[in-house]
C-alpha positions as CSV (number, residue, x, y, z in Angstrom):
1,M,0.0,0.0,0.0
2,C,3.0,2.3,0.1
3,L,2.2,3.6,-3.4
4,F,-0.7,5.5,-1.9
5,R,1.2,7.0,1.0
6,F,3.2,9.7,-0.8
7,E,0.4,12.2,-1.3
8,E,1.4,15.0,-3.8
9,H,4.8,13.4,-4.8
10,D,5.3,11.5,-8.0
11,I,6.6,7.9,-7.7
12,F,9.0,6.4,-10.3
13,L,9.4,2.6,-10.4
14,P,12.6,1.3,-12.1
15,M,12.1,-1.8,-14.3
16,I,14.4,-3.8,-12.2
17,V,11.9,-3.4,-9.2
18,L,9.2,-5.1,-11.2
19,E,11.7,-7.9,-12.1
20,E,12.5,-8.4,-8.4
21,L,8.8,-8.4,-7.6
22,D,8.3,-11.2,-10.1
23,G,11.0,-13.2,-8.5
24,H,9.2,-13.2,-5.2
25,K,5.6,-14.1,-6.3
26,K,5.8,-17.9,-5.9
27,G,5.0,-19.6,-2.7
28,M,2.8,-19.3,0.4
29,T,5.0,-16.9,2.5
30,E,3.9,-13.5,3.5
31,V,6.4,-12.0,1.1
32,A,5.0,-14.0,-1.8
33,R,1.4,-12.9,-0.9
34,N,2.5,-9.3,-0.7
35,A,4.3,-9.5,-4.1
36,R,1.1,-10.9,-5.8
37,Q,-1.1,-8.3,-4.2
38,T,1.3,-5.5,-5.4
39,S,1.2,-6.9,-8.9
40,R,-2.6,-6.9,-8.8
41,T,-2.6,-3.3,-7.6
42,L,-0.2,-2.2,-10.4
43,D,-2.3,-4.1,-13.0
44,A,-5.5,-2.4,-11.8
45,L,-3.9,1.0,-12.1
46,A,-2.6,0.2,-15.6
47,G,-6.0,-1.1,-16.6
48,T,-7.9,2.2,-15.8
49,P,-9.7,3.5,-18.9
50,G,-7.7,6.2,-20.7
51,A,-4.5,5.4,-18.7
52,D,-1.3,6.2,-20.6
53,I,1.8,4.4,-19.2
54,T,4.2,6.9,-20.8
55,A,2.5,9.9,-19.1
56,G,2.1,8.0,-15.8
57,F,-1.0,7.0,-13.8
58,M,-2.8,9.2,-11.4
59,L,-2.8,7.9,-7.8
60,N,-5.9,8.6,-5.8
61,S,-5.2,9.0,-2.0
62,T,-7.1,6.4,0.0
63,G,-10.5,7.8,0.8
64,Q,-10.1,10.8,-1.4
65,R,-11.3,11.3,-5.0
66,E,-8.9,14.0,-6.2
67,A,-5.7,12.7,-7.7
68,K,-2.5,13.6,-5.9
69,G,0.8,12.4,-7.3
70,K,1.5,10.2,-10.4
71,L,3.0,6.7,-10.7
72,L,5.6,6.6,-13.5
73,F,7.2,3.4,-14.9
74,Q,10.6,3.2,-16.5
75,T,9.6,2.6,-20.1
76,Q,12.9,3.2,-21.8
77,P,16.6,2.7,-20.9
78,L,18.2,5.5,-18.9
79,D,21.8,6.6,-19.4
80,Y,23.9,6.5,-16.2
81,T,27.4,5.9,-15.2
82,L,28.2,4.3,-11.8
83,P,31.7,3.9,-10.3
84,S,33.4,0.7,-11.7
85,S,33.7,-0.6,-8.1
86,L,29.9,-1.2,-8.1
87,P,29.0,-4.5,-9.9
88,Q,26.6,-3.6,-12.8
89,G,24.6,-6.8,-12.6
90,K,23.3,-6.3,-9.0
91,A,19.7,-5.0,-8.7
92,D,20.5,-2.5,-6.0
93,N,23.2,-0.9,-8.1
94,Q,21.0,-0.7,-11.1
95,I,18.4,1.1,-9.0
96,L,21.1,3.6,-7.8
97,G,22.0,4.1,-11.5
98,V,18.3,4.9,-12.3
99,V,18.2,7.4,-9.4
100,E,21.4,9.1,-10.7
101,A,19.9,9.3,-14.3
102,L,16.6,10.8,-13.0
103,R,18.4,13.3,-10.9
104,Q,20.2,14.6,-14.0
105,K,17.1,14.5,-16.1
106,F,14.7,16.2,-13.7
107,T,17.1,18.9,-12.3
108,P,16.2,21.1,-10.4
109,R,13.4,18.9,-9.1
110,E,14.5,16.8,-6.1
111,V,14.8,13.0,-6.7
112,V,14.8,10.9,-3.5
113,L,15.5,7.2,-3.2
114,V,13.1,5.7,-0.6
115,S,14.2,2.3,0.7
116,K,14.0,0.1,3.8
117,D,17.5,-1.3,2.8
118,I,19.9,0.4,5.1
119,N,23.0,-0.6,3.1
120,M,21.5,0.8,0.0
121,R,20.8,4.1,1.7
122,V,24.4,4.2,2.9
123,K,25.7,3.5,-0.7
124,A,23.3,6.2,-2.1
125,R,24.6,8.8,0.3
126,A,28.2,7.8,-0.6
127,L,27.3,8.6,-4.2
128,G,25.8,11.9,-3.3
129,L,22.1,10.9,-3.9
130,A,19.2,12.0,-1.7
131,T,17.7,9.1,0.2
132,D,15.2,8.4,3.0
133,D,13.7,5.6,5.0
134,Y,10.0,4.6,4.5
135,Q,8.4,6.1,7.6
136,N,4.8,5.1,7.2
137,D,5.1,1.6,8.7
138,K,6.4,3.1,12.0
139,A,4.0,3.7,14.7
140,L,6.5,6.0,16.4
141,E,9.7,7.7,15.2
142,D,11.4,7.2,18.6
143,G,10.8,4.5,21.2
144,D,11.2,7.2,23.9
145,L,8.0,8.8,22.7
146,L,5.9,5.7,23.6
147,Y,2.9,6.4,25.8
148,S,3.8,5.2,29.3
149,G,0.2,5.0,30.7
150,A,1.0,7.1,33.8
151,L,1.2,10.9,34.3
152,A,2.9,12.6,37.3
153,L,0.9,15.6,38.4
154,P,2.9,18.8,39.0
155,T,4.0,19.6,42.5
156,D,1.7,22.6,42.7
157,F,-1.3,20.4,41.7
158,W,-3.4,21.0,44.8
159,A,-2.5,24.7,44.8
160,T,-3.6,25.3,41.2
161,H,-6.5,22.8,41.0
162,G,-7.6,22.6,44.7
163,Q,-10.3,25.3,44.4
164,S,-12.0,23.7,41.5
165,V,-11.9,20.0,42.7
166,E,-15.2,18.3,43.4
167,S,-15.2,14.9,45.1
168,W,-17.7,12.2,46.0
169,Q,-17.8,8.7,47.3
170,Q,-19.1,5.7,45.3
171,G,-18.6,2.2,46.8
172,Q,-15.0,1.8,47.9
173,H,-13.8,4.5,45.4
174,T,-13.5,8.3,45.7
175,F,-14.1,10.3,42.5
176,Y,-12.6,13.7,41.8
177,K,-13.8,16.2,39.1
178,V,-10.8,18.3,38.1
179,A,-10.4,21.2,35.8
180,G,-7.2,23.0,35.1
181,P,-3.9,23.1,33.1
182,S,-3.2,19.4,33.6
183,V,-6.4,18.1,32.0
184,P,-5.3,18.6,28.3
185,Y,-2.4,16.1,28.9
186,M,-4.7,13.4,30.2
187,L,-6.2,10.4,28.4
188,I,-9.0,8.1,29.4
189,N,-7.7,5.1,31.5
190,Q,-4.4,6.9,32.1
191,F,-3.1,6.7,35.6
192,V,-2.3,10.0,37.4
193,Y,-0.4,10.3,40.6
194,F,0.7,13.1,42.9
195,E,3.4,12.5,45.5
196,S,4.8,15.4,47.5
197,P,6.2,15.5,51.0
198,G,3.7,17.2,53.4
199,E,0.8,16.9,50.9
200,P,-1.8,14.1,50.6
201,S,-0.8,11.7,47.9
202,L,-3.2,10.8,45.1
203,Y,-3.2,7.7,42.9
204,A,-6.1,7.6,40.5
205,R,-7.3,6.6,37.0
206,V,-8.9,9.0,34.5
207,T,-12.4,7.6,33.8
208,E,-13.9,10.5,31.8
209,I,-12.8,13.6,29.9
210,R,-15.3,16.3,28.9
211,G,-13.7,19.3,27.3
212,D,-11.4,20.7,30.0
213,I,-12.9,18.7,32.8
214,A,-11.5,15.2,33.9
215,V,-13.1,12.7,36.3
216,L,-10.5,10.8,38.4
217,K,-11.3,7.5,40.2
218,T,-9.1,6.4,43.1
219,L,-7.5,2.9,42.8
220,K,-7.7,-0.3,44.7
221,D,-4.6,-0.7,46.8
222,F,-2.9,-3.9,45.7
223,T,0.2,-3.2,47.8
224,H,-1.8,-4.2,50.8
225,L,-1.9,-7.9,51.8
226,K,-5.7,-8.0,52.1
227,N,-6.0,-7.2,48.3
228,A,-3.4,-9.9,47.3
229,V,-4.1,-11.4,43.8
230,W,-3.5,-15.1,44.1
231,G,-1.0,-14.4,46.8
232,V,0.8,-11.7,44.8
233,I,1.0,-8.1,46.0
234,A,2.2,-5.0,44.1
235,R,5.8,-4.0,45.1
236,N,5.8,-0.6,43.5
237,R,3.5,2.1,42.1
238,E,3.5,0.8,38.5
239,Q,2.7,-2.8,39.5
240,N,-0.3,-1.4,41.5
241,F,-1.5,0.4,38.4
242,A,-1.1,-2.8,36.3
243,L,-3.0,-4.9,38.7
244,N,-5.9,-2.4,38.7
245,L,-6.1,-2.8,34.9
246,L,-5.7,-6.6,34.9
247,T,-8.5,-7.2,37.5
248,D,-10.9,-4.7,36.0
249,P,-13.7,-6.5,34.1
250,E,-14.4,-3.2,32.1
251,V,-10.9,-3.2,30.6
252,D,-10.8,-5.7,27.7
253,F,-7.3,-5.0,26.4
254,V,-4.2,-4.5,28.5
255,T,-0.6,-3.9,27.3
256,L,2.3,-4.1,29.7
257,T,5.9,-3.1,28.7
258,G,9.0,-3.1,30.9
259,T,12.5,-4.5,31.2
260,A,13.3,-8.1,32.3
261,G,12.0,-8.9,35.8
262,T,9.4,-6.2,36.2
263,G,6.7,-8.8,37.0
264,K,4.7,-8.7,33.7
265,T,4.1,-12.4,33.3
266,L,3.6,-13.1,37.1
267,M,1.0,-10.4,37.5
268,A,-0.9,-11.4,34.3
269,L,-1.0,-15.0,35.4
270,A,-2.0,-14.3,39.0
271,S,-4.8,-12.0,37.8
272,G,-5.9,-14.7,35.3
273,L,-6.0,-17.5,37.9
274,T,-8.0,-15.4,40.3
275,Q,-10.5,-14.4,37.7
276,V,-10.8,-18.0,36.2
277,L,-10.8,-20.0,39.4
278,D,-12.1,-17.7,42.1
279,D,-14.4,-15.2,40.3
280,R,-15.4,-17.6,37.4
281,R,-15.3,-14.5,35.2
282,Y,-13.5,-16.3,32.4
283,T,-13.6,-20.0,31.5
284,E,-9.8,-20.6,31.0
285,I,-6.5,-18.9,30.4
286,I,-5.0,-19.1,26.9
287,V,-1.2,-18.4,26.6
288,T,0.6,-17.8,23.3
289,R,3.8,-16.2,22.3
290,A,5.9,-15.4,19.3
291,T,8.2,-18.4,18.6
292,V,11.3,-16.5,17.7
293,S,14.5,-17.9,19.2
294,V,17.3,-15.8,20.7
295,G,20.2,-17.7,19.1
296,E,20.4,-20.5,16.5
297,D,17.3,-22.5,15.8
298,I,17.4,-26.1,17.2
299,G,15.1,-27.5,14.5
300,F,11.7,-29.1,14.7
301,L,10.3,-30.1,18.1
302,P,8.5,-33.4,18.7
303,G,4.9,-33.9,19.9
304,S,1.5,-32.3,19.7
305,E,0.9,-28.5,19.5
306,E,1.0,-28.2,23.3
307,E,4.2,-30.3,23.6
308,K,5.9,-28.3,20.8
309,M,5.1,-25.0,22.6
310,G,6.4,-26.5,25.9
311,P,10.1,-25.4,25.5
312,W,8.9,-21.8,24.6
313,M,6.8,-21.7,27.8
314,G,9.6,-21.8,30.4
315,A,8.6,-18.4,31.7
316,L,5.1,-19.7,32.3
317,D,6.4,-22.7,34.2
318,D,8.6,-20.5,36.4
319,N,5.8,-18.2,37.3
320,L,3.4,-21.1,38.0
321,E,6.0,-22.5,40.4
322,V,5.9,-19.2,42.3
323,L,2.1,-19.0,42.3
324,G,1.8,-22.6,43.4
325,K,3.7,-21.7,46.6
326,T,1.4,-18.8,47.6
327,D,-1.3,-21.1,49.1
328,T,-1.7,-19.4,52.4
329,S,-3.5,-16.2,51.2
330,A,-4.9,-17.5,47.9
331,G,-8.4,-18.1,49.2
332,E,-10.3,-21.4,49.4
333,W,-9.5,-22.4,45.8
334,G,-5.8,-21.7,46.2
335,R,-5.6,-24.0,49.2
336,A,-7.5,-26.9,47.6
337,A,-6.3,-26.5,44.0
338,T,-3.5,-28.9,43.0
339,N,-1.1,-28.0,40.3
340,E,-3.0,-30.3,38.0
341,L,-6.2,-28.3,38.4
342,I,-4.4,-25.1,37.6
343,R,-2.7,-26.7,34.6
344,S,-6.1,-27.9,33.3
345,R,-7.3,-24.3,33.1
346,I,-4.3,-23.1,31.2
347,K,-4.2,-23.9,27.4
348,I,-0.9,-23.2,25.5
349,K,-1.6,-22.4,21.8
350,S,0.6,-21.7,18.9
351,M,0.1,-18.5,17.0
352,N,0.4,-20.3,13.6
353,F,-3.2,-21.7,14.0
354,M,-5.0,-18.6,15.2
355,R,-6.5,-17.5,11.9
356,G,-10.3,-17.9,12.0
357,R,-10.6,-18.7,15.7
358,T,-12.9,-16.9,18.1
359,F,-12.3,-16.9,21.9
360,L,-15.4,-16.7,24.1
361,N,-15.0,-15.7,27.7
362,K,-11.3,-16.4,27.7
363,Y,-8.4,-14.7,29.4
364,V,-5.7,-14.5,26.7
365,I,-2.1,-13.8,27.5
366,I,0.2,-12.9,24.5
367,D,3.8,-13.0,25.8
368,E,6.9,-11.6,24.1
369,A,4.6,-9.4,22.0
370,Q,7.5,-7.2,20.9
371,N,8.4,-9.8,18.3
372,L,5.1,-9.6,16.5
373,T,4.5,-7.4,13.4
374,P,1.5,-5.1,13.5
375,K,-0.3,-7.5,11.1
376,Q,0.2,-10.4,13.4
377,M,-0.9,-8.3,16.4
378,K,-4.1,-7.4,14.5
379,T,-4.8,-11.1,13.7
380,L,-4.5,-12.0,17.4
381,I,-6.5,-9.1,18.9
382,T,-9.4,-9.6,16.4
383,R,-9.8,-13.2,17.7
384,A,-11.5,-11.8,20.8
385,G,-15.2,-12.7,21.2
386,P,-17.7,-11.5,23.9
387,G,-16.3,-11.6,27.4
388,T,-12.7,-12.1,26.4
389,K,-9.8,-10.1,27.9
390,I,-6.4,-9.9,26.1
391,V,-3.2,-9.1,27.8
392,C,-0.1,-8.3,25.7
393,M,3.3,-8.1,27.3
394,G,6.8,-7.5,26.1
395,N,10.1,-5.7,26.5
396,L,10.8,-3.5,23.5
397,A,14.6,-3.7,24.2
398,Q,14.6,-7.4,23.4
399,I,13.3,-7.6,19.8
400,D,14.6,-10.9,18.3
401,T,12.6,-10.7,15.0
402,P,14.8,-9.5,12.1
403,Y,13.4,-6.4,10.3
404,L,11.5,-5.2,13.4
405,T,12.5,-2.2,15.4
406,E,11.1,-0.4,18.4
407,G,9.2,1.9,16.2
408,S,7.6,-0.7,13.9
409,S,6.9,-3.5,16.4
410,G,3.3,-4.7,16.8
411,L,3.5,-4.0,20.5
412,T,4.4,-0.3,19.9
413,F,1.6,-0.2,17.3
414,A,-1.0,-1.6,19.7
415,V,0.0,0.7,22.6
416,D,-0.1,3.8,20.4
417,R,-3.5,2.9,18.7
418,F,-5.3,1.9,21.9
419,K,-4.3,4.8,24.1
420,G,-7.3,6.7,25.3
421,W,-9.8,3.9,24.5
422,P,-12.2,3.5,27.5
423,H,-11.8,-0.3,27.5
424,G,-8.1,-0.5,27.0
425,G,-5.2,0.4,29.2
426,H,-1.4,0.4,29.2
427,I,1.3,0.7,31.8
428,T,5.1,0.8,31.4
429,L,6.7,-1.0,34.4
430,A,9.7,0.8,35.5
431,R,11.3,-1.1,38.4
432,G,12.7,-4.6,38.2
433,E,11.7,-6.8,41.1
434,R,13.4,-10.1,40.1
435,S,16.7,-9.7,42.0
436,R,19.5,-7.2,42.6
437,L,21.6,-9.2,40.1
438,A,19.0,-9.0,37.3
439,D,18.4,-5.2,38.0
440,F,22.1,-4.5,37.8
441,A,22.5,-6.5,34.6
442,S,19.6,-4.8,32.9
443,E,21.1,-1.4,33.7
444,M,24.8,-2.1,33.0
445,L,25.0,-4.7,30.2
């Protein structure tokens, strides 16, 4: 679809690009499907009544009728000379030659080579050609701009907003209606907190925004032992925020990001077990993850789907071991439940067989979601039927999939698109709670 993303600019396709496209069209891979779809799109453009290939085809922007830029094909040989050190037969070098010829032909008009191939961009710059990355597939330009899910209120918050705050009690929660300079920075389901010595602290979630007025709802305190979730309590502020999202039946989609050892999997599993076995809110937990290995692949694994996924689920086993020991405060079920019962309510599924499935009343955990592409993420999230909750977790600093970056990962894409939706929530976990060794390693290595 990149052809329709350049708005008023003209696009020129060198003949070698069509040749390369033709070489990729066979097979059942995602690349082959995309190559075939691109060929169909080009064919449809060329087949438009009155279309003249030498003059170029008008490209209509998606959803807009008026034509913006044109699509031009290389219909005749172009004269160009490249340094003798660049082999003439290589496709990349031929494209560079076409760019050089176009630059001379269309002077003073700017000619820019757009490519995802980093080496090709480096070569183009070395030859003095203008070049750019294709930006449209990136949810964010910089990983640091990712929505964190929490907002620290300014130290003068009560002084500037105190006069206009209305509060009321509803059940166990206190609600605050706030108007003032902080409201434009708030999003629905964002956590806001105020911590200042000598002033009352505030930990709340934004439930409503109307113009310049926001309604804040205080949180359930999961740092207290009486609110333990399957024996797990929050050890820091962000974990408390995360448990509020994970246990809220009104929130259907939760994303958790954070470095190794911040408690993502443990909290998601503990919340799932409580809601499946104690509250009977969901019928079972479904766990899946991207099967991308860190090092060399060890080949095919034996057994059924569940057995093949076993080696990938080491994190799940480790966390179940921890949760199995927290019997004392886990309620009636926790004391009586054996490991077998817990296991019977957890299904491990491979992502390869998700297409066409629908999950009803399930608690779905997608682990290592940073290794998914936006398309795979969409496939998984759209499996959700009525009463299903999906939890996506990942560490954007540990992407193992080639060609994915922090900006173009499916997890970044989901966090960015779902922010501010009343039934979705995100939190970035900041503090590692695994061990002092793991924390030091995360920071220093």
